[in-house]
N, C-alpha and C positions, 0 to 999 in steps of 0.2 A: 331142579333146573341145573344144567351143566354150567361149568365156568364160562365156556364159549358163548352160551346163550345169554348169560348174565352180561357179559361184555357187549354183546350185540344190542341187548336191551338198553344199556346205558348210553351207547352211542346213538341209538335211534332217538332216545329222549333228548339228548343234547342237540341233535340235528333239528328236531321239531322245535325246541326252544329257540334255536338260532333263527329258524325260518319265521317264527312268530315275531321275534325281536326285529328282524330286518323288515318284515312287512309292516309292522307297527310303526317303525321309524319312518318308512317311506310315506305311509298315510299321514303321519304327524307332520312331515315336511310339506306335504301337498295341501293339507286341509287346515293346518295350524291347530288342530284339536290336541288337547293335552298340553298346550303352551302357545299363547298368542304371539304373533310376530311383534305386536306393539310392545311386548314386555322385553324384547331384545334391544339392547342399546348400542348405538353407533357413535363413535367419537367424531365430533365436528369442531372446526376452527373458524374464527371470524375471518371474513374475506380481507378486511383491512390489514390483518396480521400476515396474510399470505401474499398480499399484493407486492409484486416485484418493483413497482414504481415507488422509490424511496423519496421521502421529503428531503429538501435541501438542508444540509447541516453545515453551517458556516464554520464552526469551530473545529470540525474534524477534517474536512476535505477541500475547502475553498478559502481563498484569500481575496480581500478587497484590493482593487488596483485602479489606477488612473492613467490615462494616456497623456504623456508629456513630451516636451521637446527632447531631442537626443542629447546625450552627454557632450559637454564642451570642456576641453582641457586647455588650461593656460600653459603656454610654453615660455619658461623663464630662461634668462641667460645669466651667466656668471659676470657680475659687474666688476669683478677683479680682473677680468680678461678683456682683451680688445676684440670686438667682432670684426672678422676679416671679410666675410661675404654672407649675404642672406640668399639661400638657394631656392626659395619658393616665393610665390606671390598669392594674393587673394584669389580664391576660387580653385586653386590647385588641389587635385585629389592625391592623397598620400597613403601609403601603407605603413603599418607598424614597423619601425626600424629604418625608415627612409631618413636621409640626412636633411635637416632643415636649415642649418647655418654652420659656418666654420669660424673658429677663432684664429687670430694672428699667431701662428706658431713661433715666428721670430720674436715677437714680444714675450711669449711664454718662455722661450729659451733665455731671453735676456733676464727675465725675472728669476729664472732658475740659477743662472750664473751669479747674479747678485746675492741670492740666498746662500749659495755655497761659499762665496767670498766672506759673507757675514759670519758664517759658522767658523771659517778658518781664522778670522780676526778674533773672535771670542775665545777660541782655543789658544791662540798665541797670548792673549791677554791673561788667561788663566795660568799659562806656563810662566809668564813673567811675574805674576803676583806670587806664585809659589816660590820662585827664586828669592824675591824680596822678603817673603815671610821667613825663609830659612836664614837669610842674612841678619834680619832683625832678631831672630831667636839667639844667634851667637852673640850679638852686641848686648842683648839684654842680660846675659849671664855675667858680664863684667861691669855693668852699670850699677850706680847707687840706687837707693829705693825710689827717689823721686823720678830719676831717669827711666827706671824699670816700668813705672806706670805709663809713661809716654810710649815706650816700646810696645807695651801690651795693647794700647789703644790703636796703634798703627796696624798691628798684626790682626786684630779683630776686624778692622775696616777692610783689609785686603781679603780676609776669609769671606766676609759678607759679599764683596764684589764677585768673588769666584762662584759663590752659591747662585747669585743672580745670573752670572754668565752661563753656568751649566743649565739653568732653567731655560734661558733664551736659546741655547743650542738645541735643546729638546724640541722647543716650539718651531724653530727653523727647520729641523729635520722633518717634522710633520708637513710643513709647507713645501719642502723639497719633494717629498713623496707625491703630494697632490699635483705639483707642477709637472713632475715626470709622468704622472698618469695623464695629465692634460695634453702633453705632447704626443702621447700614443693615441688619444681619442680627442682630437681637437675639433669636435663638432657636436651638435645637438641633434638627436633623432626623435622621430614621432613615436609616441607611446601607444597610439591607437590608429586604426584605419579611419580616415575621415577627410573632411574638406578644410583647407586652410582659410582662415578669416582674420581680419584686423591686423595685418602685418604692419609693423612700425619700422621706420628707418632708424639708424643709429642716432642721427640728429634729433629725431622725434623722441627717442628714448631719453636722451640727455636732457631734452627740454621738459619732458614730463616727470623725470626723476624716478620712474618705476622700473620694474625688472621683468614685466611681461612683454615679450617682443611680438607674440602672435598667439592665435587660438586655433585649435583643431576641433571641429564639430564632427561627431561620429556620423558615419554614413546612414542615410535614411532620414526621413523627416521627423519620425516619432519613435518613442519607445514606451513601454508600459512599466510603471513603477508600482510594485506591490509591497506589502509589509507583512511581517510575521513576528511572532514573539518566541521566547525561549521554550515555550511549551510545545510548539510544533516545528521547531527548527530542524528536526531530523529529516523532514520532507524537502527542505530547500537546499539545493546544491547546484553549482554551475554545471550546465550541460543537461539538466533534467528537462524532459519534454513536458509541456503543459498544454492545456486547452483554455483559451480565453473565451468567456461567454458574455454576451451583451446583456445589460440589465433592462434593455428596452424591448427586445424581441428575441427570437430564437437563433440569432446569428452567432456563429462560433468561428474562432480562428485557432489554428495550431501554432505553437511557438516553442521557444526554448529559453531557459534561464541563462542569461549571458554573464551576469555577475551578481555577487552577494556582498552587501555592505555590512561588516561586523561591528560598526560603530552604532551605538544606540541612537535612535532618532528622537529629536526633540518633539514633544507633543504640546498642543495648546487646547484650550477649552473647545474650540470649534474644529479641531482636527478630526477628519472623518475616520482616522484609524485609531484614535485614542479611546480608551475605555477604562473602567475601574474607578476606584475612589482616589482621592488625593493623597491618601496615606502611602508613603514611599514603600513600606514593607508589604503592602497588599496590592501594589500596582505592578503590572508586567511590562518589561522593557520591549519596545518595538524596534525592528531592524528592517532595512530596505533590501529589496532584490529587484532585478531588472529583467524584463522579458522582451525578446525580439520576435514578433509574429512573422509567419511566413508571408503574410500579406497585410497591408494596412487598408485595403478596400473596405469602406464602410465605417472606419474608425475616425473619430474627430478629436482634435486637441482638447484635453480637459474632460473627455468622456470617462465615466466611471464604469468599470467592468468587474467581472468575477474571474478569478484565476484558479483552475483546478489542476492537480497533478494528473498527467496523462497515464493512466494505468491500462490502456488498451480498450477503454470503454467505447462502445459504438455510438458516435455522435450523430450518425445519419438517421437514427430513429429517436424521435422526441416522444418519450413515453409519458402519457398522461392518462388519467382515469384508472381503470382496473386492468392489470396484467397478471396472469396466473401461469405457473409452470404447466406445460402441456400434459403432464401426468394426471392432472386433475380432470381432464376432459375425456369423456366417453363418447362413443359413436353409436347412434341408433339409425342405421341405414346411412342416409346423407345428412342427418341432423346431429348436432352436438348437444350434449347435456352434462350436467354435474349432479351429484347427489347432494341435495340441499335440505335444510330444515325448513318446514313450512310453518304457518301461523300457529298450528296446534302442537308444535314441537316434534312432529313426525318427519321421517325421511321421505322425500319425494324426488322424482326425476324432473329436474328443472332444465328446460331447454334454453340454450344461450346462443348468441350470435358472435362468431369469431371474426376479428378484424386482422390487423397486422400480425406477423409472426417474426420473432427473432430467433433464427435457427441457431445462432452462435450461443445464446444464453438459454435456449430451450423454453422460452415463455411466449405467450400470445396475448393479444388484446381481447378483452371481453367488451363488445360494443353494447350489448343489451342482455337482459335476463338476470343480472346480479347487481346488487348494491354493496357498498363497502361494509354495511352493517349486517349483511346476511352471513349465515354460517353454512359451511360445506364440509363434506367428508372426503377423505382420500378413497378413490375407487377400490372396492373389494368385491370378489365374486360372490361373497355371502350376503352382501347388502341387498335388501329388498325394500320396496316402498311400504310404508306403514310402520317401520321400526322406529323406536324412540331415539331421538338425538340427545346427546349429552356432551358437555364440555369437560367432564371429568374422566380422564383416561382410566382411572381405577374402576369405573362403573361399566366399562365396555364389555359386551358379551360377544362382539364380533371383532376379532383381532385385526388391527389396522394394517394396511399395506400388504395384505395377502392377495396380490393381484396376479392373475395369469397373464400370459403374453398378449392375449387378444381381448382382454377385458370381458372374457366369455362368462356369462351368467348361467349357462346351461350345461356345464360340464358334469362329470360323474359325481355322484354323491359320496362324500367322505363319511364313513361310519367309524366312530372311535371304538376300539376294542382293545382292552388291556393297555399295554404300552405302545402298541402299534396301531396302524390304520388299515382296515380292510376296504378296498374299493369294490363296491357292488353296483353293477349297472342294471340289474334286474333282467338280464337276457338269458339266464340259465335256470328258469323256473322248473323245468322238467327234471333238471339235475338234482333237485331237492327231494325227489321221491326215492325212498330207500326201500329195497326189497329185503325183508327180514329173512326169508328163506334162503336168499342168495348169500346173505352174510353168514348164516349159520353153517353153510357148507364151505366157508373160506377158512384158511389158516390165518394166524395172526399176521404174518407177513403180507398175505394177500389183502387182508382188510386194510392194513396201513397203506399199501400201494393204491388201493381203490380210493381211499379218502384223499390221498395226495393228488390223484388224477382229478378228483371231483372239485377240490378246493384249492389245488395248487400246493406245491411244496412249501412248507413253512419258511424255510430259509430264503427262498427266492421270491415269495409273494409278500414278504414283510409281515407275516402273521406270527405272533409269538407262540412258540410251541410249549406245551406243558404236558405233564403226565398225570393220569388219574391213579388211583390206588392200585389198580391192576396192571399199570404200566402199558396201557393201550395206546399211548401217544395222543390223547385227545387234545384238541386245540382249545387252550384255556381262554383265549381271547373271544372265541365264538361262544363259549359257555357263559361268559360275562354278558 
């Protein structure tokens, strides 16, 4: 037999083997003979672990709060000054920085002049004492021992007077600076926006003996007081947007944190915010923060609420029950289904009813067809009914998440060959017939060109090229 005939014979045998393998594989895929579908395992997960409706977690994302009256600020006056005029009355609305009362500047100037004169007198007294000390030092040198003791006593007394005078001067200079500042800002201003209440006259102040001349209550009827501890303090800052949720129904209010109190809050045994043991080392300190809602409609004084940081979550959809990402849902005409585990542990097509959809988050409500204790698989084009369900990823024989764009279960059959994949759709059965006489009349180059046309060029079709011992360029993947 010639070399060319031997090559042709080898090629023909390889082609026949390939045809048999392909045909056998297709029969195996369709009939399940040679390997039952039930032996193929599909990875499934519990619906409750896939459910996008998360349970409320107080420690991580929400804070307890209570509706209380707005902040009230006491306005105090400097009792060392004389009130000249009160500029507001009960019920007036003021803004932060507005003047509330003025002091008598003339009286302040008088006090300032008196303080300066006192400093001048003390300085003159110090100068005079220093002169006396110098004179006594001279006389002491010429005095006998008994007289020297007397001179020493006088000198020490004058030095003590000077030390006291120098201290008084320092104190008076501080007072002078304060008085000078008072002449530049001889009035009291509002520290917050609000409404003026409980204004007292000067006579009433003198009668009561207090220093609170009026109060300012922050605008609005209520505010919400929440508490946090040092473990979640990073979430609480002034200006942060929040969502206030009722503990009675589904009502919500948007708001903003207006202030944060960094002083630890006192707790008691019946304090709704306190927790932990009585051991100081194991107890967490609580701090207060305040929220101003956009609206107080539906809120009542003393009402307990939940406060959540607003991270852009959609509060218009109240998600309850079962919600799944839409990727798990397949279409069968107009009906929706998921791949679920049945009572026998096999994969079945489970039809479900879809409710609301959250386009932003990509999930949808499952109204019926599934329970939280059921198990489902991520859709894959290789999944078929009757396969075995498993919760161990290491056992799966169907790779998860191999989903085509249309969830199409009727695509081309993938046949593994060598390191690459041959896609065979069974449409070229006539092309498998090889004319031996035709091959014997071909040159090596013509034979190679013929097989490239028949099966496609190896580099372009994704088929791994190999060479037999005679260098005929036989497709090694097909031979396998």
